[in-house]
Residue frames as qw, qx, qy, qz and C-alpha x, y, z in Angstrom:
[[0.135, -0.470, 0.857, 0.163, 2.17, 10.66, -37.26],
 [0.240, 0.191, 0.950, 0.064, -0.62, 8.07, -37.75],
 [0.177, -0.388, -0.576, -0.697, -3.84, 8.36, -39.75],
 [0.363, -0.332, 0.216, -0.844, -6.65, 10.03, -37.79],
 [0.853, -0.206, -0.278, -0.392, -8.71, 6.82, -37.46],
 [0.765, 0.040, -0.536, 0.355, -5.72, 5.00, -35.95],
 [0.130, 0.275, -0.416, 0.857, -5.01, 7.91, -33.58],
 [0.593, -0.340, -0.037, -0.729, -8.68, 7.87, -32.56],
 [0.890, -0.165, -0.420, -0.069, -8.39, 4.18, -31.61],
 [0.530, 0.143, -0.517, 0.657, -5.26, 4.87, -29.55],
 [0.193, -0.339, 0.217, -0.895, -7.13, 7.68, -27.81],
 [0.775, -0.300, -0.212, -0.515, -10.07, 5.35, -27.01],
 [0.828, -0.063, -0.508, 0.229, -7.78, 2.68, -25.54],
 [0.288, 0.273, -0.447, 0.802, -6.16, 5.31, -23.29],
 [0.516, -0.451, -0.004, -0.728, -9.53, 5.75, -21.58],
 [0.872, -0.238, -0.427, -0.021, -9.04, 2.32, -19.99],
 [0.516, -0.822, 0.228, -0.079, -7.54, 2.40, -16.48],
 [0.681, -0.479, 0.479, 0.278, -3.79, 1.87, -16.39],
 [0.721, 0.402, 0.406, 0.391, -3.39, 2.16, -20.17],
 [0.176, -0.710, 0.156, 0.664, -0.87, 4.77, -21.23],
 [0.457, 0.711, -0.238, -0.478, 0.03, 5.98, -24.71],
 [0.111, 0.460, -0.854, -0.215, 2.50, 3.15, -25.51],
 [0.314, 0.118, 0.923, -0.187, 0.16, 0.37, -24.35],
 [0.522, 0.608, 0.337, -0.494, -2.75, 1.96, -26.23],
 [0.349, 0.656, -0.502, -0.443, -0.57, 2.09, -29.34],
 [0.058, -0.225, 0.970, 0.072, 0.27, -1.64, -28.97],
 [0.436, 0.362, 0.738, -0.365, -3.45, -2.45, -28.54],
 [0.490, 0.685, 0.003, -0.539, -4.28, -0.44, -31.66],
 [0.243, 0.524, -0.744, -0.334, -1.65, -2.29, -33.74],
 [0.235, 0.005, 0.963, -0.129, -3.00, -5.60, -32.42],
 [0.499, 0.537, 0.514, -0.446, -6.55, -4.71, -33.42],
 [0.382, 0.689, -0.333, -0.518, -5.28, -3.54, -36.82],
 [0.072, 0.358, -0.907, -0.212, -3.83, -7.01, -37.40],
 [0.477, 0.205, 0.782, -0.345, -7.19, -8.72, -36.70],
 [0.046, 0.229, 0.763, 0.603, -9.35, -9.94, -39.55],
 [0.331, -0.292, -0.195, -0.876, -12.82, -8.46, -40.08],
 [0.691, -0.383, -0.579, -0.200, -14.58, -11.29, -38.18],
 [0.560, -0.225, -0.520, 0.605, -12.44, -10.76, -35.07],
 [0.032, 0.071, -0.103, 0.992, -13.12, -7.03, -35.13],
 [0.506, -0.330, -0.408, -0.684, -16.87, -7.65, -35.60],
 [0.681, -0.352, -0.630, 0.123, -16.88, -10.08, -32.63],
 [0.374, -0.147, -0.397, 0.825, -15.14, -7.51, -30.41],
 [0.180, -0.156, -0.102, -0.966, -17.51, -4.72, -31.48],
 [0.617, -0.353, -0.533, -0.459, -20.56, -6.95, -30.95],
 [0.612, -0.287, -0.620, 0.398, -19.28, -8.02, -27.51],
 [0.170, -0.052, -0.264, 0.948, -18.88, -4.38, -26.45],
 [0.393, -0.219, -0.275, -0.850, -22.38, -3.51, -27.71],
 [0.685, -0.330, -0.626, -0.173, -23.89, -6.56, -25.96],
 [0.442, -0.135, -0.569, 0.680, -22.09, -5.64, -22.76],
 [0.094, -0.012, 0.139, -0.986, -23.85, -2.29, -22.70],
 [0.557, -0.171, -0.404, -0.705, -27.23, -3.73, -23.76],
 [0.764, -0.213, -0.589, -0.157, -27.39, -6.86, -21.61],
 [0.542, -0.113, -0.603, 0.574, -25.33, -6.40, -18.43],
 [0.296, -0.712, -0.082, -0.632, -27.13, -4.60, -15.61],
 [0.042, -0.345, 0.708, -0.615, -27.17, -4.51, -11.84],
 [0.325, -0.319, -0.888, 0.064, -28.97, -7.11, -9.75],
 [0.317, -0.648, -0.221, -0.657, -32.10, -5.49, -8.30],
 [0.773, -0.581, -0.255, 0.012, -31.34, -7.06, -4.91],
 [0.745, -0.487, 0.033, 0.455, -27.59, -6.75, -4.34],
 [0.125, 0.926, -0.197, -0.298, -26.15, -4.57, -7.13],
 [0.547, -0.289, 0.683, 0.388, -23.90, -7.29, -8.59],
 [0.291, 0.393, -0.524, -0.697, -23.55, -7.61, -12.37],
 [0.508, 0.206, 0.827, -0.124, -26.13, -9.81, -14.08],
 [0.111, -0.028, -0.621, -0.775, -28.01, -10.29, -17.33],
 [0.328, -0.512, -0.773, -0.181, -31.21, -11.18, -15.42],
 [0.372, -0.801, -0.139, -0.448, -33.28, -9.43, -12.76],
 [0.682, -0.677, 0.272, -0.057, -31.32, -11.21, -9.99],
 [0.231, 0.660, -0.714, -0.029, -27.69, -12.33, -10.02],
 [0.707, 0.075, -0.701, -0.056, -26.67, -15.98, -9.66],
 [0.232, 0.076, -0.749, 0.615, -26.03, -15.59, -5.91],
 [0.374, -0.010, 0.302, -0.877, -29.31, -13.89, -5.02],
 [0.777, 0.076, -0.203, -0.591, -31.43, -16.45, -6.87],
 [0.493, 0.239, -0.833, 0.070, -29.49, -19.51, -5.67],
 [0.794, -0.484, -0.103, -0.353, -31.23, -21.82, -3.20],
 [0.860, 0.022, -0.347, 0.373, -27.79, -23.29, -2.40],
 [0.295, 0.389, -0.310, 0.816, -26.55, -20.03, -0.82],
 [0.306, -0.532, -0.632, 0.474, -27.27, -18.89, 2.74],
 [0.087, 0.705, 0.337, 0.617, -29.41, -15.80, 2.09],
 [0.494, -0.842, -0.213, -0.047, -29.08, -14.75, 5.75],
 [0.605, -0.505, 0.163, 0.593, -25.34, -14.02, 5.64],
 [0.447, 0.874, 0.150, 0.118, -24.53, -10.95, 3.56],
 [0.650, -0.250, 0.136, 0.704, -21.00, -9.98, 2.56],
 [0.197, 0.953, 0.140, -0.184, -20.74, -6.27, 1.74],
 [0.679, -0.035, 0.305, 0.667, -18.15, -5.37, -0.91],
 [0.034, -0.577, 0.094, 0.810, -17.08, -2.19, -2.68],
 [0.483, 0.488, -0.357, -0.633, -17.55, -3.42, -6.26],
 [0.951, 0.154, 0.000, -0.269, -18.39, -6.58, -8.28],
 [0.549, 0.556, -0.598, 0.176, -14.67, -7.36, -8.79],
 [0.236, -0.467, 0.696, -0.493, -14.38, -8.07, -5.06],
 [0.875, -0.022, 0.233, -0.424, -16.97, -10.84, -5.35],
 [0.862, 0.392, -0.322, -0.001, -14.80, -12.85, -7.75],
 [0.206, 0.556, -0.680, 0.432, -11.86, -12.58, -5.33],
 [0.527, -0.274, 0.584, -0.554, -13.95, -13.89, -2.42],
 [0.920, 0.188, 0.048, -0.340, -15.50, -16.61, -4.59],
 [0.598, 0.543, -0.585, 0.077, -12.01, -17.82, -5.59],
 [0.220, -0.429, 0.757, -0.441, -11.57, -19.04, -1.96],
 [0.607, -0.124, -0.700, -0.354, -14.53, -21.41, -2.44],
 [0.261, -0.119, -0.788, 0.544, -15.35, -21.05, 1.27],
 [0.239, 0.185, 0.307, -0.902, -18.05, -18.38, 1.53],
 [0.019, 0.329, 0.903, 0.274, -21.60, -19.63, 0.97],
 [0.098, 0.636, 0.482, -0.595, -23.62, -16.51, 1.75],
 [0.418, 0.763, 0.405, 0.281, -24.77, -13.73, -0.58],
 [0.460, -0.016, 0.017, 0.888, -23.30, -10.35, -1.48],
 [0.085, 0.923, 0.350, -0.134, -24.17, -6.67, -1.47],
 [0.573, 0.238, 0.157, 0.768, -22.26, -4.26, -3.74],
 [0.164, -0.735, -0.288, 0.591, -21.91, -0.67, -2.49],
 [0.526, 0.706, 0.258, 0.398, -20.54, 0.72, -5.78],
 [0.259, 0.692, -0.222, 0.636, -17.86, 2.71, -4.01],
 [0.549, -0.355, -0.535, 0.535, -16.79, 3.95, -0.60],
 [0.153, -0.958, -0.228, 0.081, -17.55, 7.10, 1.37],
 [0.610, 0.009, 0.065, 0.789, -14.98, 9.71, 0.37],
 [0.023, -0.891, -0.329, 0.312, -15.82, 13.26, 1.44],
 [0.267, -0.549, 0.350, 0.710, -12.74, 14.68, -0.30],
 [0.084, 0.025, 0.749, 0.657, -14.08, 13.43, -3.64],
 [0.453, 0.017, -0.003, -0.891, -17.66, 14.31, -2.73],
 [0.543, -0.113, -0.791, -0.258, -18.84, 10.68, -2.37],
 [0.389, -0.287, 0.462, -0.744, -21.44, 10.68, 0.40],
 [0.310, 0.021, 0.923, -0.227, -23.39, 7.74, 1.90],
 [0.586, 0.500, 0.400, -0.497, -26.57, 8.56, -0.04],
 [0.474, 0.636, -0.444, -0.416, -24.63, 8.05, -3.31],
 [0.059, 0.299, -0.952, -0.013, -23.79, 4.45, -2.39],
 [0.632, -0.172, -0.628, -0.419, -25.97, 1.34, -2.42],
 [0.065, 0.129, -0.772, 0.619, -26.48, 1.46, 1.38],
 [0.550, -0.005, 0.238, -0.801, -30.25, 2.02, 1.67],
 [0.817, 0.123, -0.413, -0.385, -30.99, -1.16, -0.29],
 [0.422, 0.184, -0.817, 0.346, -28.70, -3.04, 2.13],
 [0.228, -0.076, 0.573, -0.784, -30.77, -1.79, 5.07],
 [0.724, 0.084, -0.077, -0.681, -33.95, -2.98, 3.33],
 [0.698, 0.190, -0.683, -0.101, -32.48, -6.49, 3.05],
 [0.116, 0.197, -0.799, 0.556, -31.91, -6.79, 6.79],
 [0.681, -0.382, -0.256, -0.570, -34.65, -8.65, 8.64],
 [0.685, -0.528, 0.384, -0.322, -35.11, -10.88, 11.70],
 [0.987, 0.078, 0.114, 0.076, -33.57, -13.84, 9.81],
 [0.469, 0.765, -0.343, 0.279, -30.33, -12.00, 8.96],
 [0.881, -0.349, -0.168, 0.271, -27.57, -13.81, 10.83],
 [0.549, -0.508, 0.153, 0.646, -24.58, -11.67, 9.91],
 [0.460, 0.886, 0.010, 0.058, -23.35, -8.82, 7.73],
 [0.761, -0.252, 0.179, 0.571, -19.67, -9.13, 6.85],
 [0.195, 0.956, -0.066, -0.209, -18.01, -5.87, 5.86],
 [0.809, -0.012, 0.334, 0.484, -15.34, -6.91, 3.34],
 [0.269, 0.960, 0.054, 0.066, -14.06, -3.43, 2.52],
 [0.640, 0.475, -0.278, 0.536, -10.54, -2.21, 1.76],
 [0.605, -0.588, -0.298, 0.447, -8.46, -1.34, 4.85],
 [0.319, 0.356, 0.085, 0.874, -8.13, 2.29, 3.71],
 [0.067, 0.139, 0.369, -0.917, -9.40, 5.48, 5.31],
 [0.508, 0.027, -0.294, -0.809, -12.41, 5.38, 2.97],
 [0.602, -0.101, -0.778, -0.149, -13.03, 1.68, 3.68],
 [0.289, -0.178, -0.719, 0.607, -12.80, 2.21, 7.44],
 [0.232, 0.099, 0.150, -0.956, -15.12, 5.24, 7.28],
 [0.598, -0.023, -0.487, -0.636, -17.69, 3.30, 5.24],
 [0.542, -0.131, -0.821, 0.120, -17.48, 0.26, 7.54],
 [0.104, -0.154, -0.581, 0.792, -17.96, 2.44, 10.63],
 [0.390, 0.062, -0.082, -0.915, -20.95, 4.19, 9.03],
 [0.657, -0.070, -0.619, -0.425, -22.65, 0.91, 8.08],
 [0.417, -0.096, -0.810, 0.400, -21.85, -0.64, 11.49],
 [0.113, 0.110, 0.412, -0.898, -23.63, 2.24, 13.22],
 [0.550, 0.039, -0.281, -0.786, -26.68, 1.86, 10.94],
 [0.718, -0.045, -0.661, -0.214, -26.90, -1.88, 11.67],
 [0.041, 0.256, -0.732, 0.630, -26.27, -1.60, 15.40],
 [0.440, 0.053, 0.639, -0.629, -28.74, -3.82, 17.28],
 [0.739, 0.340, -0.107, -0.571, -30.24, -5.23, 14.04],
 [0.979, 0.161, -0.121, 0.036, -27.83, -8.10, 13.34],
 [0.729, -0.461, 0.250, 0.440, -24.29, -9.28, 13.93],
 [0.460, 0.875, -0.150, 0.024, -21.78, -7.14, 12.01],
 [0.796, -0.375, 0.272, 0.390, -18.23, -8.37, 11.42],
 [0.266, 0.870, -0.342, -0.237, -15.14, -7.18, 9.57],
 [0.892, 0.304, -0.259, 0.212, -12.48, -9.09, 7.72],
 [0.703, -0.595, 0.060, 0.385, -9.38, -9.54, 9.85],
 [0.407, 0.863, -0.229, 0.190, -6.49, -7.24, 9.01],
 [0.671, -0.660, 0.318, 0.117, -2.93, -7.97, 9.87],
 [0.134, -0.644, 0.686, 0.309, 0.37, -9.49, 8.98],
 [0.826, 0.338, -0.303, -0.333, 0.39, -11.77, 5.93],
 [0.926, -0.245, 0.273, 0.084, 1.63, -15.33, 6.41],
 [0.832, 0.239, 0.136, 0.481, 5.32, -15.63, 5.52],
 [0.223, 0.829, -0.077, 0.507, 6.20, -11.99, 6.14],
 [0.585, -0.071, -0.473, 0.655, 8.52, -10.55, 8.78],
 [0.267, -0.826, -0.416, 0.269, 7.65, -8.13, 11.60],
 [0.364, -0.509, 0.121, 0.771, 10.52, -5.81, 10.74],
 [0.121, 0.116, 0.574, 0.802, 8.99, -5.23, 7.27],
 [0.107, -0.662, -0.736, -0.091, 5.52, -4.52, 8.66],
 [0.021, 0.478, 0.007, 0.878, 4.24, -0.94, 8.79],
 [0.072, -0.039, 0.630, -0.772, 2.77, 0.45, 12.02],
 [0.615, 0.042, 0.004, -0.788, -0.87, 0.47, 10.81],
 [0.754, 0.092, -0.606, -0.236, -0.75, -3.19, 9.74],
 [0.369, 0.089, -0.790, 0.481, 0.87, -4.14, 13.05],
 [0.299, -0.039, 0.405, -0.863, -1.79, -2.17, 14.97],
 [0.748, 0.055, -0.228, -0.621, -4.58, -3.98, 13.06],
 [0.651, 0.116, -0.748, 0.061, -2.89, -7.33, 13.78],
 [0.108, 0.060, -0.720, 0.683, -2.85, -6.52, 17.51],
 [0.491, 0.023, 0.187, -0.850, -6.47, -5.39, 17.46],
 [0.810, 0.129, -0.312, -0.479, -7.56, -8.54, 15.64],
 [0.171, 0.353, -0.900, 0.190, -5.59, -10.98, 17.75],
 [0.836, -0.269, -0.147, -0.455, -7.28, -14.08, 19.11],
 [0.559, -0.526, 0.623, -0.150, -6.34, -16.77, 21.61],
 [0.559, 0.400, -0.686, -0.239, -4.58, -19.83, 20.32]]
């Protein structure tokens, strides 16, 4: 129906997560309406992304330097490490503007069904970061089976080396108990504290 070059662009957009055929088609028409400078800027940005962005040698976060902004900052508490699944999670935590420690990116979660084993994740470099000054490792992983499995695995590895904590799970503020599923309610009971 469309020229091959246009179809090729639609196909490339469909490789993006959550982009179906109709959305990819809209993206392709949008790009077609751009002038040559806009297209050149987009192409150059994509090429630069691949050339310049790499993983921090310490924590695995995205950076254009050897170390990311958190690892090289003297303003951050280097002895509190928040472990996350991927770099996207860091921006969510940073949006709170409350956490002043550093991060460690696992690049995934243990998932035996998909063949993702602990040695395929960025866990060994986390263990190398732990020393006598490490105050706490916060496991900020998704409350899924894979997240729980990964958290349990890391907790066992760090047992006796430093304090290990998890993010609280439970009932969101403003919700009702009768709309809460059993697993969320169980986590809320397990994480309860005195008032």
